[in-house]
C-alpha positions in Angstrom: 105.7 2.5 -1.9 107.2 1.4 1.5 108.0 -2.2 1.4 109.2 -4.5 4.3 111.8 -6.0 2.0 113.2 -2.7 0.8 116.7 -3.7 1.9 116.8 -7.1 0.2 118.8 -7.4 -3.0 119.8 -10.6 -4.7 123.6 -10.8 -4.3 126.3 -13.4 -4.4 127.6 -13.1 -0.9 128.1 -15.7 1.9 125.3 -14.3 4.0 122.9 -14.5 1.0 123.7 -18.2 0.6 123.3 -19.0 4.3 119.9 -20.4 5.5 117.5 -18.1 7.1 117.6 -20.0 10.4 121.4 -19.6 10.6 121.0 -15.8 10.2 118.2 -15.6 12.8 120.3 -17.6 15.3 123.3 -15.4 14.6 121.1 -12.3 15.3 119.8 -13.8 18.5 123.3 -14.8 19.7 124.7 -11.4 19.0 121.8 -9.7 20.8 122.3 -11.9 23.9 126.1 -11.3 23.7 125.8 -7.5 23.7 123.3 -7.6 26.5 125.4 -9.9 28.7 128.8 -8.3 28.1 129.4 -5.2 30.0 132.7 -4.3 28.4 133.0 -1.4 25.9 136.0 -3.0 24.2 134.0 -6.2 23.4 131.0 -4.2 22.4 133.1 -2.1 20.0 134.6 -5.3 18.5 131.1 -6.8 18.0 129.9 -3.6 16.5 132.8 -3.5 14.0 132.1 -7.1 13.0 128.4 -6.4 12.5 129.1 -3.3 10.4 131.5 -5.3 8.2 128.9 -8.0 7.8 126.4 -5.5 6.8 128.7 -4.0 4.2 129.5 -7.5 2.9 125.8 -7.9 1.9 126.0 -4.9 -0.4 122.8 -3.3 0.8 121.1 -0.3 -0.9 123.0 2.8 0.3 120.1 5.2 0.8 117.8 2.9 2.8 120.7 1.6 4.9 121.9 5.2 5.6 118.4 6.3 6.7 118.0 3.3 9.0 121.5 3.8 10.5 120.9 7.5 10.9 117.9 6.9 13.1 119.8 4.4 15.1 122.6 6.9 15.7 120.2 9.5 16.9 118.7 7.1 19.5 122.2 6.0 20.5 123.4 9.5 20.9 120.4 10.4 23.1 121.1 7.3 25.2 124.8 8.0 25.5 124.2 11.6 26.4 122.3 10.5 29.5 125.2 8.4 30.7 127.7 11.2 29.8 125.6 13.6 31.8 126.0 11.3 34.8 129.8 11.0 34.1 129.7 7.4 33.0 131.4 7.6 29.7 132.3 3.8 29.9 128.6 2.9 29.9 127.9 5.5 27.2 130.3 3.8 24.8 129.0 0.4 25.6 125.3 1.4 25.0 126.1 3.1 21.7 128.1 0.2 20.4 125.4 -2.3 21.5 122.7 -0.4 19.7 124.6 0.0 16.5 125.8 -3.6 16.5 122.3 -5.1 16.8 120.7 -2.8 14.2 123.5 -3.3 11.8 123.2 -7.1 12.1 119.4 -6.9 11.7 119.9 -4.9 8.6 122.4 -7.4 7.3 119.8 -10.2 7.8 117.1 -8.2 6.1 119.4 -7.3 3.2 120.3 -10.9 2.6 117.0 -12.8 3.3 114.1 -12.8 0.8 110.5 -12.7 1.9 110.0 -16.3 0.7 112.9 -17.6 2.8 111.7 -15.8 5.9 108.1 -17.1 5.5 109.5 -20.6 5.1 111.5 -20.2 8.3 108.4 -19.0 10.2 106.4 -21.9 8.9 109.2 -24.3 9.9 109.3 -22.8 13.4 105.5 -23.2 13.7 105.5 -26.9 13.0 105.5 -27.9 16.7 102.2 -25.8 17.0 100.5 -27.5 14.1 98.0 -29.2 16.4 96.8 -25.7 17.4 97.6 -23.6 14.4 98.6 -24.8 10.9 102.1 -23.6 10.0 100.9 -22.3 6.7 98.3 -20.1 8.5 101.0 -18.7 10.8 103.1 -17.9 7.8 100.2 -16.2 6.2 99.6 -14.1 9.3 103.3 -13.2 9.4 103.1 -12.1 5.7 100.0 -10.1 6.3 101.6 -8.3 9.3 104.6 -7.4 7.1 102.3 -6.2 4.4 100.0 -4.2 6.7 102.7 -2.3 8.6 104.2 -0.5 5.6 100.7 0.1 4.1 99.6 1.8 7.3 102.8 3.8 7.4 102.2 5.0 3.8 98.5 5.8 4.6 99.7 7.9 7.5 102.3 9.8 5.4 99.7 10.5 2.6 97.2 11.8 5.2 99.8 14.0 6.8 100.8 15.4 3.4 97.2 16.0 2.4 96.6 17.8 5.7 99.7 19.9 5.2 98.6 20.9 1.7 95.2 22.2 3.2 97.0 24.1 5.9 95.9 21.6 8.7 99.3 20.1 9.4 98.9 21.0 13.2 95.4 19.6 13.3 95.6 16.0 14.7 92.1 15.1 13.6 92.9 16.0 10.0 95.5 13.3 10.1 94.1 10.7 12.4 90.6 10.5 10.9 91.7 9.8 7.3 94.4 7.5 8.4 91.9 5.4 10.5 89.3 5.3 7.8 91.7 4.2 5.1 93.3 1.7 7.4 89.9 0.1 8.1 89.2 0.1 4.4 92.5 -1.7 3.7 91.7 -4.3 6.4 88.3 -5.0 4.8 89.8 -5.3 1.3 92.4 -7.7 2.7 89.8 -9.8 4.4 87.7 -10.0 1.2 90.8 -11.0 -0.8 91.5 -13.8 1.8 87.9 -14.9 1.7 87.8 -14.9 -2.1 90.8 -17.3 -2.2 89.2 -19.7 0.3 92.0 -19.2 2.9 91.0 -20.3 6.4 87.9 -22.2 5.3 89.5 -25.6 5.7 88.8 -25.5 9.5 85.2 -24.6 8.9 84.9 -27.5 6.4 86.4 -29.9 8.9 84.0 -28.7 11.6 81.1 -29.1 9.2 82.2 -32.6 8.3 82.7 -33.5 11.9 79.2 -32.1 12.7 77.7 -34.0 9.8 79.4 -37.2 11.0 77.9 -36.7 14.5 74.4 -36.2 13.0 74.8 -39.3 10.9 75.9 -41.3 13.9 72.9 -40.1 15.9 70.6 -41.0 13.0 72.0 -44.5 12.7 71.7 -45.0 16.5 68.1 -43.8 16.3 67.3 -46.2 13.5 68.9 -49.1 15.3 66.9 -48.2 18.5 63.7 -48.0 16.4 64.4 -51.4 14.8 65.1 -53.0 18.1 61.9 -51.6 19.5 59.9 -53.0 16.6 61.4 -56.4 17.1 60.6 -56.3 20.8 57.0 -55.3 20.1 56.6 -58.1 17.6 
């Protein structure tokens, strides 16, 4: 099962004890720094610091290696373009920037639990509580994190099933089952949310508000009728 928190492990490290908002701000600051700095030496220094920070969180070796391997492939492709143009200075800078940002993102993921991240999202959504309740936004964030790995797993299973039948080059044999199962997963998720009564508070408020408006109109009508009776008398 692919999980969005596959990197997280409960450890006794400084980054694990740091609040989620501190780690997110650190990630944003490092990203801005590597974008703004056009110096390979500085980029290599930031990359080294990020890699050491990732190692300090004691992440799972296999998952981290797979993530970093994919990053190195992308970095190598980007660097090869600059090397082909003869700009090795820029090639080193781009490679270091990519590795630094991904390593720090993995460090944040390895040291932050899902509960802490959802609490951080709800905290950041408080200024929007007049439009969208923070708890609802946190739920949407959790659903997104839950849906992405589920869809990825559905796709992998569909591809394996198509390969077993000898249709590994047939796009329809992969897309159709993936789409159908994804829609089924979305329907099951919606039914589960509805069964728990999530999202019905707004409907209840609207119903109460509508009932209040009807009651006020009824009271005004009764008062108007009583006034008319008194005038007729």
